[in-house]
C-alpha positions in Angstrom: 297.5 117.7 139.9 300.3 115.4 140.4 301.2 114.6 136.5 301.6 110.6 137.6 298.0 110.9 138.7 297.0 112.8 135.9 298.2 109.9 133.7 296.8 107.1 135.5 293.6 109.0 135.8 293.7 109.5 131.9 294.3 105.9 131.4 291.6 104.7 133.5 289.0 107.2 132.0 290.1 105.7 128.4 288.3 102.5 129.8 285.6 103.7 131.8 283.4 106.4 129.6 281.8 109.1 131.7 278.9 109.5 129.1 276.6 106.7 128.2 272.9 105.6 128.0 271.1 104.8 131.1 270.7 101.5 132.2 269.0 99.7 135.1 271.8 101.3 137.7 270.6 104.9 136.6 266.9 105.7 136.4 266.1 109.2 135.3 263.6 111.5 136.3 260.9 112.5 133.7 262.5 116.1 133.1 265.9 114.3 131.6 263.4 112.5 129.2 261.6 115.4 128.2 265.0 117.3 127.9 266.1 114.2 125.4 263.0 114.8 123.8 263.9 118.4 123.0 267.3 117.4 121.6 265.9 114.8 119.6 263.5 117.6 117.9 266.7 119.9 117.6 268.4 117.1 115.9 265.8 116.6 113.4 265.5 120.4 112.8 269.0 120.8 112.4 268.9 117.8 109.6 266.1 119.7 107.9 268.0 122.6 107.8 271.0 120.7 106.5 268.9 119.4 103.7 267.7 122.9 102.6 270.7 124.5 103.1 273.3 122.1 102.4 275.1 122.5 105.8 274.5 122.6 109.2 274.0 126.3 110.8 277.2 128.2 110.9 276.4 129.9 114.2 278.3 129.2 117.6 277.0 128.4 121.2 273.3 129.1 121.0 273.1 130.7 117.5 273.8 127.0 116.3 270.3 125.6 117.1 268.2 129.0 117.4 269.2 129.3 113.8 266.2 126.9 113.2 263.8 129.4 114.0 265.9 132.9 112.9 266.4 131.0 109.7 262.9 129.7 109.1 263.4 125.9 109.5 260.8 126.2 112.4 257.9 128.4 112.6 258.3 130.9 115.3 256.0 129.5 117.9 256.1 129.4 121.6 256.4 125.6 121.2 259.2 125.8 119.0 260.7 128.2 121.3 260.2 125.9 124.1 262.3 123.0 122.1 265.2 125.3 122.1 265.9 125.2 125.7 266.5 122.6 128.5 263.1 121.7 130.5 264.8 120.6 133.7 263.7 122.2 137.0 266.9 123.9 137.5 267.2 125.4 134.2 267.2 129.3 133.4 264.1 130.1 131.8 264.6 130.8 128.1 264.6 134.2 126.3 264.7 133.1 122.7 264.7 136.2 120.3 264.2 135.0 116.7 265.1 138.3 115.4 268.8 138.1 117.2 270.8 135.9 115.0 273.7 135.7 117.5 271.7 135.4 120.7 273.6 135.6 124.2 274.3 132.0 125.8 271.7 132.8 128.3 269.0 133.2 126.0 268.7 129.0 126.2 269.5 126.5 129.2 271.3 124.5 126.5 275.1 125.0 125.5 275.8 124.5 121.8 279.3 123.9 120.0 281.6 126.7 119.7 282.2 126.5 116.2 284.9 129.3 116.5 287.3 127.3 118.1 285.7 123.6 116.9 284.2 124.4 113.4 281.8 121.4 112.7 283.3 119.1 109.8 280.4 117.3 108.4 276.8 117.1 109.6 275.4 114.5 109.8 278.4 112.7 111.0 279.2 109.7 112.8 282.6 107.7 113.6 285.7 109.7 113.7 283.8 112.9 112.6 281.2 112.3 115.4 281.2 115.6 117.8 279.1 117.0 120.3 276.2 119.7 119.3 274.3 120.9 122.2 274.1 120.1 126.1 272.4 121.0 129.2 274.2 124.2 130.4 274.2 123.9 134.0 274.8 127.8 134.2 272.9 128.5 137.4 273.8 125.0 138.9 272.5 121.8 137.6 269.8 121.7 134.9 268.6 118.1 136.1 269.8 116.4 139.4 272.9 114.6 138.8 273.0 114.3 135.0 273.7 116.5 131.7 272.3 115.1 128.4 274.5 115.6 125.6 273.4 115.7 121.7 276.2 114.5 118.8 276.0 114.8 115.3 275.1 111.4 114.7 271.7 112.1 116.5 272.8 110.0 119.7 272.1 111.4 123.1 274.4 110.5 125.8 273.8 111.1 129.8 276.6 112.2 131.6 276.2 110.9 135.6 277.7 113.4 138.0 278.3 110.1 140.1 280.5 108.5 137.5 282.7 111.6 137.5 283.1 111.8 141.1 283.9 108.0 141.1 286.7 108.6 138.5 288.1 111.2 140.3 287.3 114.1 137.4 285.3 115.9 140.2 285.6 116.3 144.0 283.3 114.4 146.2 280.5 116.7 147.1 280.3 118.7 143.7 276.4 119.3 143.1 276.9 120.3 139.2 278.8 119.0 135.9 280.8 122.0 134.4 279.9 122.9 131.0 282.2 124.8 128.3 285.7 125.5 128.6 287.1 123.7 131.8 284.7 121.1 132.0 286.3 117.7 133.0 284.4 116.1 130.6 286.4 116.6 127.2 283.4 116.8 124.9 281.6 119.6 127.1 284.9 121.5 126.7 283.9 122.1 122.9 280.4 124.0 124.0 279.9 127.6 124.8 278.8 127.7 128.3 277.8 130.8 130.4 
């Protein structure tokens, strides 16, 4: 990309966020809402974990949130395992093994914060310390049609819209999936371990 175009694009994106709550313009299907329910449950579990241990889980990627079952915050039940992966129709099936403290990123259809590169400074945290924790991984194409849900350290869930990224020139017209992990055009999604 030409340096001048890159600078203009960066300046315009500072004014138009790619992540925001959906409004009347952006109705979302039920699988996106079920995904948000999972992310809310994960956040509640991480809060409970932090209250018990005095810190958030130290694992990176999927291990950040599977620690909820692995380290006993949640009982190992099918319902809890189901909460640890995106329920989107395009999501890969979860392969959560609670006996594995360092599961591969393919164990869940969520991507987690890469704490090796970006350690979580505070949890829970808002303001300047707010950071992304978990998002749909889009490893096998889009988990949901046209959106990615992202959970932050203050409990807020933001929805990233593919159409907005295309409108802002971050992705080419015709792109069908939002990249998650290193190389994502969305700065926050760059902080995650993707497949």
